[in-house]
C-alpha positions in Angstrom: 0.0 0.0 0.0 2.8 2.4 0.9 4.6 1.7 -2.4 1.3 2.5 -4.3 1.0 5.8 -2.4 4.6 6.7 -3.3 3.9 6.0 -7.0 0.8 8.2 -6.9 2.8 11.0 -5.2 5.6 10.6 -7.8 3.3 10.8 -10.7 1.6 13.9 -9.3 5.0 15.6 -8.9 5.8 14.8 -12.5 2.5 16.2 -13.7 3.1 19.4 -11.6 6.5 19.9 -13.0 5.6 19.5 -16.6 6.3 22.7 -18.6 3.2 23.6 -20.7 3.6 24.1 -24.5 2.3 27.6 -25.5 2.1 29.6 -28.6 4.3 32.7 -27.9 3.3 36.4 -27.7 5.0 36.9 -31.0 3.1 34.1 -32.7 -0.2 35.5 -31.4 0.6 39.0 -32.5 1.9 37.8 -36.0 -1.2 35.7 -36.7 -3.4 38.6 -35.6 -1.8 41.1 -37.9 -1.2 38.9 -40.9 -4.5 36.9 -40.9 -6.9 38.5 -38.4 -7.5 38.8 -34.6 -9.6 35.6 -34.6 -6.5 33.6 -35.7 -4.4 35.0 -32.9 -7.3 34.5 -30.5 -7.5 30.9 -31.3 -3.8 30.4 -30.5 -4.2 32.2 -27.2 -7.4 30.2 -26.5 -5.4 27.0 -27.0 -2.7 28.3 -24.5 -5.4 28.9 -21.9 -7.0 25.5 -22.4 -3.6 23.9 -22.0 -3.5 25.2 -18.4 -7.2 24.5 -17.7 -8.6 28.0 -18.1 -11.6 27.2 -20.1 -13.7 30.2 -19.0 -10.9 32.6 -19.8 -10.3 30.9 -23.2 -14.0 31.6 -24.1 -13.6 35.2 -23.2 -10.4 35.5 -25.5 -12.3 33.8 -28.3 -15.3 36.1 -28.0 -13.0 39.2 -27.8 -11.1 38.1 -31.0 -14.3 37.6 -32.9 -15.5 41.1 -31.9 -12.1 42.5 -32.9 -12.3 40.7 -36.2 -15.9 41.9 -37.0 -15.4 45.4 -35.8 -13.6 46.9 -38.9 -16.3 45.4 -41.2 -19.0 47.1 -39.1 -17.0 50.5 -39.1 -16.5 50.4 -42.8 -20.2 49.6 -43.4 -21.4 52.3 -41.1 -18.9 54.9 -42.6 -19.4 53.7 -46.1 -15.6 53.2 -46.6 -13.5 50.5 -47.9 -12.9 47.6 -45.4 -9.2 47.6 -46.1 -9.0 51.1 -44.6 -9.6 49.6 -41.1 -8.6 46.0 -41.4 -4.8 46.4 -40.8 -5.2 48.9 -38.0 -7.8 46.6 -36.4 -5.5 43.6 -36.8 -2.6 45.4 -35.1 -4.8 46.6 -32.3 -6.4 43.2 -31.9 -3.1 41.5 -31.9 -1.7 43.9 -29.2 -4.8 43.4 -27.0 -4.4 39.6 -27.3 -0.7 39.3 -27.0 0.0 42.1 -24.4 -3.3 42.4 -22.4 -4.8 39.0 -22.4 -1.6 37.0 -22.5 -0.2 39.1 -19.6 -3.5 38.9 -17.7 -3.9 35.2 -17.8 -0.4 33.9 -18.1 2.0 35.3 -15.5 5.4 36.6 -16.6 7.2 34.1 -14.4 5.4 31.2 -16.1 7.9 29.0 -17.7 6.7 27.4 -21.0 8.0 25.7 -24.1 7.1 27.5 -27.4 4.9 25.5 -29.7 5.8 25.4 -33.4 3.6 27.5 -35.6 3.7 25.3 -38.8 0.4 23.6 -38.2 -1.7 26.7 -37.5 0.2 28.5 -40.3 -0.8 25.8 -42.8 -4.4 25.9 -41.6 -4.5 29.7 -41.8 -3.2 29.6 -45.3 -5.7 26.9 -46.3 -8.5 29.2 -45.1 -7.3 32.6 -46.3 -5.9 31.8 -49.7 -9.1 30.4 -51.2 -11.0 33.4 -49.7 -8.6 35.8 -51.3 -8.8 34.0 -54.6 -12.6 34.1 -54.6 -12.5 37.8 -53.6 -10.1 38.7 -56.4 -11.9 36.7 -59.2 -15.4 37.4 -58.2 -15.3 41.1 -57.2 
């Protein structure tokens, strides 16, 4: 029985000492600027889910959706081109996600291993490139 308790304690110590894998602030900012805030928001949401912060992850996702839709609403209301607001909104959204939310939910002293961005980059390109082609050829 004592050996079993020691094994349980040892496995708990290993789990507590595991270093989480996160997408970095730079990755979140880059995806937000080059694709849109929703892409950066999804990366940050995955970080938060990694450490069990599901409620906060939903908040980040909702914020990123708002930050993505906002330039379209502004352009529609002001009868301007969407591109006028998109880059600025992406930069602001990226900064909100990478600086405010990342810093709010993930402490500076948190040690983490950076996740590779290749998979989300490929997914993002598979989403954005067809949309751009459709926009170019059917506008």
